[in-house]
Residue frames relative to the residue before (quaternion, step in Angstrom):
aa qw qx qy qz dx dy dz
M 1.0000 0.0000 0.0000 0.0000 0.00 0.00 0.00
V 0.3648 -0.7121 0.5651 0.2011 3.57 -0.95 0.96
S 0.5031 -0.6397 0.4926 0.3084 3.55 -1.05 0.82
S 0.5562 -0.5916 0.4629 0.3555 3.53 -1.20 0.64
W 0.5798 0.5849 -0.3751 0.4255 3.59 1.08 -0.57
R 0.6680 0.4964 -0.2977 0.4677 3.57 0.94 -0.84
V 0.6489 0.5053 -0.3236 0.4679 3.54 1.01 -0.80
Q 0.6204 0.5416 -0.3259 0.4642 3.61 1.07 -0.78
Q 0.6497 0.5100 -0.3144 0.4680 3.54 0.99 -0.86
A 0.6517 0.5127 -0.3090 0.4658 3.56 0.95 -0.87
A 0.6301 0.5177 -0.3333 0.4731 3.61 1.02 -0.79
Q 0.6355 0.5296 -0.3308 0.4541 3.57 0.89 -0.85
D 0.6981 0.4636 -0.2836 0.4661 3.56 0.83 -0.95
I 0.5844 0.5547 -0.3737 0.4595 3.64 1.05 -0.66
R 0.6612 0.5151 -0.3001 0.4554 3.48 0.86 -0.95
A 0.7080 0.4235 -0.2397 0.5118 3.60 1.18 -0.53
G 0.7001 -0.5152 0.2559 0.4230 3.61 1.26 0.41
A 0.4035 0.7391 -0.4613 0.2794 3.65 1.19 0.24
V 0.1916 -0.6947 0.6688 0.1824 3.52 -1.30 0.44
I 0.1176 -0.8270 0.5489 -0.0304 3.50 -0.80 1.25
A 0.2513 -0.6819 0.6466 0.2319 3.53 -1.32 0.21
Y 0.0450 0.7805 -0.6195 0.0709 3.49 -1.19 0.80
P 0.5490 -0.6101 0.4553 0.3451 3.55 -1.23 0.51
T 0.1063 -0.7688 0.6209 0.1104 3.59 -1.10 0.60
E 0.8034 -0.2772 0.2051 0.4855 3.57 -1.27 -0.38
A 0.8439 0.1821 -0.0206 0.5042 3.60 0.93 -1.01
V 0.7958 0.0663 0.0140 0.6018 3.56 1.03 -0.82
W 0.5619 -0.5482 0.4682 0.4057 3.57 -1.22 0.17
G 0.2285 -0.7865 0.5672 0.0866 3.49 -1.12 0.85
L 0.2817 -0.6719 0.6433 0.2353 3.56 -1.37 0.21
G 0.0720 0.8187 -0.5657 0.0678 3.49 -1.07 0.77
C 0.0213 -0.7757 0.6307 -0.0040 3.51 -1.34 0.30
D 0.6687 -0.4457 0.3982 0.4423 3.58 -1.30 -0.04
P 0.3582 -0.7649 0.4792 0.2386 3.63 -0.49 1.00
W 0.6640 0.4912 -0.3236 0.4617 3.61 1.13 -0.38
D 0.5959 0.5256 -0.3597 0.4892 3.63 1.26 -0.04
E 0.3021 -0.8104 0.4804 0.1456 3.48 -0.03 1.35
E 0.6376 0.5187 -0.3216 0.4700 3.63 0.98 -0.80
A 0.6639 0.4899 -0.3224 0.4640 3.64 0.90 -0.84
V 0.6329 0.5399 -0.3299 0.4462 3.59 1.00 -0.86
Y 0.6931 0.4651 -0.2809 0.4738 3.57 0.85 -1.03
R 0.6037 0.5408 -0.3569 0.4644 3.59 1.04 -0.56
L 0.6646 0.4977 -0.3137 0.4607 3.53 0.91 -0.89
L 0.6134 0.5477 -0.3230 0.4685 3.60 1.05 -0.83
A 0.6725 0.4911 -0.2932 0.4697 3.60 0.92 -0.93
I 0.6023 0.5460 -0.3404 0.4725 3.64 0.98 -0.84
K 0.7514 0.4094 -0.2014 0.4768 3.58 0.81 -1.02
S 0.3044 -0.7443 0.5168 0.2937 3.57 1.21 -0.50
R 0.3936 0.7076 -0.4721 0.3486 3.55 1.03 0.92
P 0.4105 -0.7082 0.5087 0.2668 3.61 -0.78 0.91
V 0.5529 -0.6348 0.4309 0.3250 3.56 -0.98 0.89
E 0.5842 0.6240 -0.3622 0.3717 3.57 1.11 -0.74
K 0.6254 0.5719 -0.3529 0.3966 3.65 1.08 -0.54
G 0.3910 -0.6965 0.5197 0.3032 3.60 1.02 -0.51
L 0.2677 -0.7387 0.6065 0.1219 3.49 -1.49 0.35
I 0.4871 -0.6243 0.5256 0.3111 3.58 -1.36 0.30
L 0.2044 -0.7149 0.6466 0.1705 3.50 -1.22 0.59
I 0.1168 -0.7804 0.6096 0.0749 3.57 -0.93 0.85
A 0.0899 -0.7915 0.6037 0.0319 3.58 -1.21 0.53
D 0.5187 -0.6321 0.4631 0.3420 3.55 -1.25 0.12
N 0.7850 0.0074 -0.0229 0.6190 3.56 1.24 -0.27
I 0.6817 -0.5522 0.3340 0.3446 3.48 -1.25 0.66
R 0.5889 0.6017 -0.3630 0.3992 3.60 1.18 -0.59
Q 0.5770 0.5892 -0.3710 0.4270 3.57 1.17 -0.44
F 0.7046 0.4146 -0.2640 0.5118 3.58 1.29 -0.25
D 0.3397 0.7939 -0.4618 0.2025 3.58 1.25 -0.05
F 0.6094 0.5722 -0.3662 0.4088 3.67 0.96 -0.63
L 0.6863 0.4619 -0.2918 0.4802 3.61 1.17 -0.36
F 0.6982 0.5540 -0.2400 0.3847 3.59 1.24 -0.51
E 0.3089 0.8174 -0.4617 0.1526 3.56 1.30 -0.01
D 0.8168 0.2255 -0.1137 0.5187 3.64 0.79 -0.83
F 0.3869 0.7367 -0.4818 0.2746 3.61 1.22 0.40
P 0.5122 -0.6171 0.4935 0.3365 3.53 -1.12 0.63
E 0.6270 -0.5588 0.3940 0.3734 3.55 -1.14 0.63
L 0.5837 0.5947 -0.3501 0.4279 3.58 1.13 -0.79
W 0.6796 0.4813 -0.3070 0.4606 3.62 0.87 -0.89
L 0.6392 0.5126 -0.3292 0.4694 3.63 1.00 -0.77
D 0.6512 0.5058 -0.3187 0.4674 3.55 1.01 -0.79
R 0.6288 0.5350 -0.3560 0.4378 3.59 0.98 -0.77
M 0.6653 0.4978 -0.2892 0.4753 3.58 0.91 -0.93
A 0.6967 0.4926 -0.2870 0.4353 3.57 0.76 -1.03
S 0.6577 0.5144 -0.3205 0.4473 3.60 1.03 -0.66
T 0.7482 0.3798 -0.2320 0.4921 3.63 1.12 -0.35
W 0.6809 0.4612 -0.2657 0.5030 3.64 1.24 -0.11
P 0.5322 -0.2351 -0.8128 0.0288 1.49 -2.04 1.42
G 0.3773 0.7240 -0.5332 0.2219 3.47 -1.20 0.61
P 0.7191 -0.4926 0.3134 0.3768 3.61 -1.33 0.08
N 0.5023 0.6149 -0.4612 0.3961 3.64 0.91 0.91
T 0.1268 -0.7569 0.6390 0.0526 3.51 -0.90 1.05
W 0.1580 -0.7908 0.5881 0.0611 3.57 -0.94 0.93
L 0.2952 -0.7126 0.6093 0.1838 3.51 -1.08 0.90
V 0.0137 0.8127 -0.5786 0.0673 3.50 -0.59 1.21
P 0.5693 -0.5643 0.4433 0.4012 3.68 -1.07 0.47
H 0.3190 -0.7640 0.5325 0.1760 3.54 -0.91 0.96
Q 0.2965 -0.8110 0.4680 0.1880 3.59 1.28 -0.14
N 0.5769 -0.6083 0.3425 0.4240 3.57 1.16 0.69
L 0.4683 0.6885 -0.4548 0.3159 3.62 1.02 0.58
L 0.6870 0.4128 -0.2223 0.5552 3.52 1.46 -0.12
P 0.4948 -0.6729 0.4594 0.3022 3.56 -1.05 0.69
E 0.6532 -0.5476 0.3677 0.3717 3.60 -1.20 0.56
W 0.6101 0.5520 -0.3777 0.4247 3.64 1.01 -0.42
I 0.6326 0.4444 -0.3246 0.5449 3.60 1.36 -0.10
T 0.8004 0.3801 -0.1608 0.4349 3.58 0.70 -1.12
G 0.3159 -0.7330 0.5353 0.2762 3.57 1.17 -0.44
I 0.7654 -0.3402 0.2700 0.4749 3.55 -1.05 -0.78
H 0.5236 0.6960 -0.3634 0.3307 3.61 1.33 0.06
E 0.4329 -0.6638 0.5405 0.2826 3.58 -1.20 0.40
T 0.6917 0.4067 -0.2402 0.5463 3.51 1.31 -0.07
V 0.2106 -0.7260 0.6336 0.1647 3.55 -1.31 0.28
A 0.4031 -0.6983 0.5396 0.2423 3.55 -1.14 0.72
L 0.0256 -0.8081 0.5881 -0.0180 3.57 -0.83 1.06
R 0.0793 0.7797 -0.6207 0.0242 3.57 -1.16 0.66
V 0.2454 -0.6970 0.6496 0.1789 3.51 -1.20 0.75
T 0.3232 -0.7949 0.4928 0.1444 3.50 -0.52 1.29
D 0.2599 -0.7564 0.5678 0.1947 3.50 -1.23 0.44
H 0.4266 0.6718 -0.4790 0.3705 3.55 1.34 0.36
P 0.4781 -0.7260 0.4045 0.2841 3.64 -0.54 1.11
T 0.6791 0.4734 -0.3201 0.4608 3.64 0.84 -0.75
V 0.6415 0.5047 -0.3113 0.4866 3.60 0.98 -0.78
R 0.6560 0.5020 -0.3277 0.4585 3.56 0.92 -0.79
E 0.6319 0.5130 -0.3376 0.4728 3.59 1.02 -0.73
L 0.6512 0.5257 -0.3116 0.4500 3.55 0.98 -0.82
C 0.6807 0.4746 -0.2726 0.4868 3.54 0.92 -0.96
A 0.5844 0.5532 -0.3709 0.4635 3.65 1.10 -0.51
L 0.7078 0.4673 -0.2521 0.4659 3.56 1.09 -0.66
V 0.8198 0.2473 -0.1077 0.5052 3.59 0.98 -0.84
G 0.5231 -0.5910 0.4402 0.4283 3.63 1.21 -0.25
P 0.8014 -0.2799 0.2217 0.4799 3.52 -1.30 -0.24
L 0.1485 -0.7846 0.5956 0.0865 3.58 -1.11 0.67
I 0.5086 -0.5376 0.5516 0.3848 3.54 -1.25 0.41
S 0.0420 0.7744 -0.6313 -0.0016 3.63 -1.10 0.69
T 0.1295 0.7496 -0.6394 0.1120 3.48 -0.90 1.06
S 0.6320 -0.5527 0.3795 0.3887 3.57 -1.06 0.56
A 0.4245 -0.6929 0.5296 0.2432 3.60 -1.00 0.81
N 0.5149 0.5714 -0.5007 0.3970 3.52 -0.10 1.39
P 0.4808 -0.6093 0.5200 0.3567 3.53 -1.12 0.57
A 0.6634 -0.5195 0.3594 0.4010 3.58 -1.14 0.67
G 0.8083 0.2569 -0.2034 0.4891 3.61 -0.84 0.98
R 0.6601 0.4589 -0.3164 0.5035 3.63 1.23 -0.12
P 0.6155 -0.5425 0.4200 0.3880 3.56 -1.27 0.41
A 0.5404 -0.6223 0.4595 0.3309 3.55 -1.10 0.72
A 0.5482 -0.6506 0.4289 0.3038 3.51 -1.02 0.84
R 0.1334 -0.7939 0.5900 0.0617 3.60 -0.81 0.86
S 0.7478 0.2704 -0.1852 0.5774 3.64 1.28 0.09
R 0.5864 -0.5434 0.4563 0.3908 3.53 -1.23 0.49
L 0.5947 0.5562 -0.3760 0.4422 3.69 0.94 -0.69
R 0.6627 0.4965 -0.3160 0.4631 3.65 0.82 -0.91
V 0.6268 0.5294 -0.3378 0.4612 3.60 0.98 -0.83
E 0.6811 0.4890 -0.2895 0.4617 3.57 0.88 -0.86
Q 0.6108 0.5433 -0.3260 0.4748 3.58 1.14 -0.75
Y 0.6963 0.4881 -0.2755 0.4484 3.53 0.92 -1.02
F 0.8538 0.2317 -0.0064 0.4661 3.56 0.71 -1.23
R 0.2571 0.7885 -0.5352 0.1606 3.65 1.13 0.26
G 0.8411 0.1781 -0.1391 0.4915 3.53 -0.87 0.97
Q 0.6902 0.4632 -0.3046 0.4651 3.62 1.22 -0.02
I 0.7291 0.3012 -0.2459 0.5632 3.67 1.05 -0.38
D 0.5307 -0.6816 0.4313 0.2603 3.49 -1.34 0.46
W 0.8051 0.1344 -0.0420 0.5763 3.51 1.17 -0.54
V 0.0638 -0.6982 0.7032 0.1183 3.48 -1.29 0.44
L 0.1895 -0.7791 0.5925 0.0774 3.56 -0.37 1.33
G 0.4011 -0.7667 0.4562 0.2076 3.53 -0.52 1.19
G 0.3637 0.7230 -0.5421 0.2263 3.51 -1.34 -0.01
S 0.5045 -0.6457 0.4930 0.2925 3.51 -1.36 0.10
L 0.5396 -0.5793 0.4916 0.3627 3.51 -1.26 0.47
G 0.6106 -0.6263 0.3757 0.3062 3.54 -1.22 0.61
G 0.6195 -0.5956 0.3388 0.3830 3.61 1.19 -0.01
R 0.5521 0.5784 -0.4118 0.4371 3.65 1.18 -0.10
R 0.4239 -0.7040 0.5228 0.2268 3.53 -1.12 0.76
N 0.7944 0.2934 -0.1316 0.5152 3.60 1.04 -0.69
P 0.5510 -0.5983 0.4476 0.3715 3.56 -1.11 0.52
S 0.7117 -0.4731 0.2928 0.4289 3.58 -1.27 0.29
V 0.5214 -0.5589 0.5426 0.3485 3.51 -1.38 0.43
I 0.1599 -0.7598 0.6185 0.1205 3.60 -1.02 0.74
R 0.0587 -0.8051 0.5883 -0.0465 3.57 -0.81 1.13
D 0.4157 -0.6618 0.5616 0.2718 3.51 -1.27 0.55
I 0.4457 -0.7212 0.4534 0.2753 3.60 -0.64 1.07
A 0.6602 0.5395 -0.3302 0.4050 3.66 0.92 -0.65
T 0.7933 0.2736 -0.1176 0.5310 3.57 1.05 -0.84
A 0.3150 -0.7636 0.4681 0.3139 3.54 1.29 -0.54
Q 0.4098 0.7081 -0.4740 0.3256 3.58 1.28 0.28
I 0.5109 -0.6431 0.4920 0.2887 3.44 -1.22 0.73
V 0.2385 -0.7646 0.5865 0.1209 3.63 -0.82 0.97
R 0.7755 -0.0003 0.0122 0.6313 3.50 1.20 -0.78
A 0.3475 -0.7269 0.5438 0.2348 3.53 -0.70 1.04
G 0.4575 -0.6983 0.5031 0.2235 3.50 -1.30 0.70
């Protein structure tokens, strides 16, 4: 278990533009403040990920995404609420409310409410975070702190300790309009 003090320090640094690594449900993730364009582009460069691909936003509760849900059908809200918190990512229309450094070339954005306790605590302090697997493009996702440090030594600002959540596979990704699986978990 990571101390609340460490999580608070990480939150403070994220607000100041830090890119961090942290454990998630299945693999280590990289994250930053989604509203900090410089931090997001730095994360993308570190990972060698094209901005066009878009990124996932994670939160500690569904209310952190309310600004996106104004005109959503009740069915969509029920679909998300029934699977969160947990390893389910939903592709939802962003309605041009998010910058391209988050959405890439897509008309949707990927959202997840995490059930990892450390990440939930972090999101409770800073709001939604960018979340992407901790690996350079084309390499396997890090499943240990050591692998994170091997991949990104000197490139990221923080490695927030803790344990993975015990899942073997990344989250399932579904389309909110159809509920179809886009990526199996």
